[in-house]
C-alpha positions in Angstrom: -19.9 -114.1 -20.4 -18.3 -112.4 -17.3 -21.6 -111.5 -15.8 -23.1 -115.0 -16.5 -20.0 -116.6 -14.9 -20.5 -114.5 -11.8 -24.2 -115.2 -11.6 -23.8 -119.0 -11.9 -20.9 -119.1 -9.4 -22.9 -117.0 -6.9 -25.7 -119.6 -7.0 -23.2 -122.4 -6.5 -21.9 -120.9 -3.3 -22.5 -123.1 -0.2 -25.2 -121.0 1.5 -27.4 -120.3 -1.6 -27.0 -123.9 -2.7 -28.1 -125.3 0.7 -31.0 -122.8 0.7 -32.1 -123.9 -2.7 -31.9 -127.6 -1.7 -34.0 -126.8 1.4 -36.6 -125.0 -0.7 -36.8 -128.1 -3.0 -37.5 -130.2 0.1 -40.2 -127.9 1.4 -41.9 -127.9 -2.0 -41.9 -131.7 -2.0 -43.5 -131.6 1.5 -46.1 -129.1 0.5 -47.1 -130.0 -3.0 -46.4 -133.8 -3.4 -46.9 -137.0 -1.5 -43.1 -137.5 -1.2 -43.1 -135.9 2.3 -40.6 -138.3 3.7 -38.1 -137.5 0.9 -38.8 -133.8 1.4 -38.1 -134.0 5.1 -34.8 -135.8 4.4 -33.8 -133.1 1.9 -34.7 -130.3 4.4 -32.7 -132.1 7.1 -29.8 -132.4 4.7 -30.0 -128.7 4.1 -30.0 -127.8 7.8 -27.1 -130.1 8.6 -25.2 -128.7 5.6 -25.7 -125.1 6.7 -24.5 -126.1 10.2 -21.4 -127.8 8.9 -20.4 -125.0 6.5 -20.6 -122.5 9.4 -18.7 -124.8 11.8 -15.1 -123.8 12.6 -13.5 -127.3 12.7 -14.9 -127.8 9.1 -14.4 -124.4 7.6 -10.8 -123.8 8.9 -9.7 -127.3 7.9 -10.9 -126.6 4.4 -9.4 -123.2 3.9 -6.2 -123.2 5.9 -4.2 -125.5 3.5 -5.1 -123.2 0.7 -4.2 -120.0 2.6 -0.9 -121.3 4.0 0.8 -122.3 0.7 2.6 -119.0 0.8 4.0 -117.3 3.9 3.8 -113.5 4.6 6.0 -111.3 2.5 9.5 -110.7 3.9 12.0 -108.2 2.3 14.1 -109.7 -0.5 17.5 -108.7 -1.7 16.3 -107.7 -5.2 15.1 -104.1 -5.8 11.4 -103.9 -6.2 10.0 -101.6 -8.9 6.2 -102.2 -8.5 3.8 -103.4 -5.8 0.5 -104.5 -7.3 -2.7 -104.7 -5.2 -5.5 -106.7 -6.8 -9.0 -105.3 -6.6 -11.3 -106.4 -3.7 -14.6 -104.7 -4.0 -16.1 -101.3 -2.8 -19.1 -99.1 -2.4 -19.6 -95.5 -3.2 -21.1 -93.6 -0.2 -20.1 -90.0 0.5 -21.6 -90.3 4.0 -18.9 -92.7 5.2 -15.0 -92.3 5.3 -13.0 -93.7 2.3 -11.6 -96.5 4.4 -15.2 -97.8 5.0 -16.0 -97.6 1.3 -13.5 -100.3 0.6 -14.4 -103.9 1.4 -12.6 -105.4 4.3 -10.7 -107.6 1.7 -9.8 -104.5 -0.3 -8.6 -102.5 2.7 -6.4 -105.3 4.0 -4.9 -105.8 0.5 -4.2 -102.1 0.2 -2.7 -101.8 3.7 -0.3 -104.7 2.9 0.6 -103.1 -0.4 1.4 -99.8 1.2 3.5 -101.5 3.9 5.6 -103.3 1.3 5.9 -100.2 -0.9 7.4 -98.3 2.0 10.1 -100.9 2.5 11.3 -100.1 -1.1 11.6 -96.3 -1.6 11.1 -95.4 -5.2 8.7 -98.3 -6.0 5.3 -97.7 -7.5 1.9 -98.9 -6.3 -0.2 -100.5 -9.0 -3.9 -100.6 -8.1 -6.4 -102.5 -10.2 -10.1 -103.2 -10.4 -13.1 -102.0 -12.5 -16.1 -100.1 -11.4 -18.5 -103.0 -11.3 -21.5 -100.8 -12.0 -20.5 -98.1 -9.5 -19.6 -94.5 -10.4 -15.9 -95.0 -9.4 -13.6 -97.9 -10.2 -12.2 -100.0 -7.4 -8.7 -99.0 -8.4 -9.5 -95.3 -8.0 -11.3 -95.9 -4.7 -8.2 -97.7 -3.4 -6.1 -94.7 -4.7 -8.3 -92.3 -2.7 -7.6 -94.3 0.5 -3.9 -94.6 -0.4 -3.6 -90.8 -0.8 -5.4 -90.3 2.5 -2.8 -92.6 4.1 0.1 -90.6 2.8 1.1 -92.2 -0.5 2.2 -89.7 -3.2 -0.1 -89.4 -6.2 3.0 -89.7 -8.5 3.7 -93.2 -7.0 0.3 -94.6 -7.9 -0.6 -96.4 -11.2 -4.2 -97.2 -11.9 -5.5 -100.1 -14.0 -9.2 -99.4 -14.0 -10.7 -101.7 -16.6 -9.6 -105.2 -15.5 -12.7 -107.2 -14.5 -10.9 -110.4 -13.2 -7.5 -111.7 -12.4 -6.8 -112.9 -15.9 -7.3 -109.3 -17.2 -5.3 -107.8 -14.3 -2.3 -110.1 -15.1 -2.3 -109.2 -18.8 -2.6 -105.5 -18.2 0.2 -105.7 -15.6 2.4 -107.6 -18.0 2.1 -104.9 -20.6 3.1 -102.2 -18.0 5.7 -104.0 -15.8 7.5 -106.0 -18.5 10.8 -107.2 -17.1 10.8 -105.2 -13.8 10.5 -106.7 -10.4 6.9 -107.0 -9.0 5.3 -107.9 -5.7 1.8 -109.2 -6.0 -0.6 -108.5 -3.1 -3.9 -110.4 -2.8 -5.8 -112.5 -0.4 -4.0 -115.6 0.9 -6.8 -117.9 -0.4 -6.5 -116.3 -3.9 -2.7 -116.3 -4.2 -2.3 -119.7 -5.9 -4.8 -118.8 -8.7 -3.4 -115.3 -9.1 0.2 -116.5 -9.4 -0.9 -118.9 -12.1 -2.5 -116.1 -14.1 0.5 -113.8 -13.7 3.0 -116.5 -14.6 1.0 -117.4 -17.7 1.2 -113.7 -18.6 5.0 -113.8 -18.5 5.5 -112.4 -15.0 7.2 -113.9 -12.0 6.0 -111.8 -9.1 7.0 -112.2 -5.4 3.8 -113.3 -3.6 2.6 -111.2 -0.7 -0.5 -112.9 0.7 -2.8 -111.1 3.2 -6.3 -111.3 4.6 -5.7 -114.7 6.2 -9.1 -115.9 7.6 -8.6 -119.5 8.8 -6.9 -120.0 12.2 -6.3 -123.2 14.1 -5.6 -121.5 17.5 -9.2 -121.0 18.4 -9.5 -122.4 22.0 -12.7 -121.0 23.5 -15.3 -123.7 23.0 -18.2 -121.2 22.7 -16.3 -119.6 19.8 -15.0 -122.8 18.1 -18.1 -125.0 18.3 -20.8 -122.4 17.6 -21.8 -121.9 14.0 -20.9 -118.3 13.0 -21.0 -116.2 9.8 -17.2 -115.7 10.0 -16.8 -119.5 9.5 -19.4 -119.5 6.7 -17.2 -116.9 5.0 -14.2 -119.2 5.2 -16.1 -122.1 3.6 -17.3 -119.7 0.9 -13.8 -118.5 0.2 -12.6 -122.1 -0.1 -15.4 -123.0 -2.5 -15.0 -119.8 -4.5 -11.4 -120.6 -5.1 -12.2 -124.2 -5.9 -14.7 -123.1 -8.6 -12.2 -120.6 -9.9 -9.5 -123.2 -10.2 -11.9 -125.5 -12.1 -12.8 -122.6 -14.5 -9.1 -121.8 -14.9 -8.3 -125.4 -15.9 -11.3 -125.5 -18.3 -10.3 -122.2 -19.9 -6.7 -123.4 -20.3 -7.8 -126.7 -21.8 -10.1 -124.9 -24.3 -7.3 -122.5 -25.2 -4.8 -125.3 -25.8 -7.3 -127.3 -27.8 -7.9 -124.2 -30.1 -4.2 -123.7 -30.5 -3.6 -127.3 -31.4 -6.5 -127.2 -33.9 -5.1 -124.0 -35.5 -1.6 -125.4 -35.8 -2.9 -128.7 -37.4 
């Protein structure tokens, strides 16, 4: 189910979806008499690719989602754990450990270490499964954390969690009633908090990896389609699909519970 969910969601991302639409248009032009319709579909695909890579569109979509929670500031309560959610990696002995983590994973880890050092005695929880690689994402982040000076005794690994739902449940069993700071990408924080709260935790949010900015002034940067803006649109759509899946899953769970009780 997990792999099927990932495959379907990948095809529903903006760029693959627009390319599939464009291919349908080309097939209509090449193999049918509906050439006018095919040309319109191809044009729609090209315009769509332009818009999803266009800063005024992508940042306007993503920024409201990212800015729901501000950057973490020290709180008066003692912090026992700082949990960093997995963010992807590769295994390549020819590059440094910091390059084996994805940019998202590295930014999350850096923020987690920063917060951990504000609270001496706190533990760093790192999560994420292997995803087909030889080493889990949690262990890869631990390797980087060790290289950056974090003590091995201060690191806790959750190496089997595949998604945020599983990460929240595993964390709840470990953290219990202690204070927790949750570190993840700003765009993912809303969904992540929902999962952790449904698991019985109430973590302090620590968003990082902010992508959308409104202070882009150079016209050649702002009005030229770029891959960085396409990434923003993809992050927005990824979280939108994730929220839809989250609501459907919760609805199905509540329906099963009601049926069992009746």
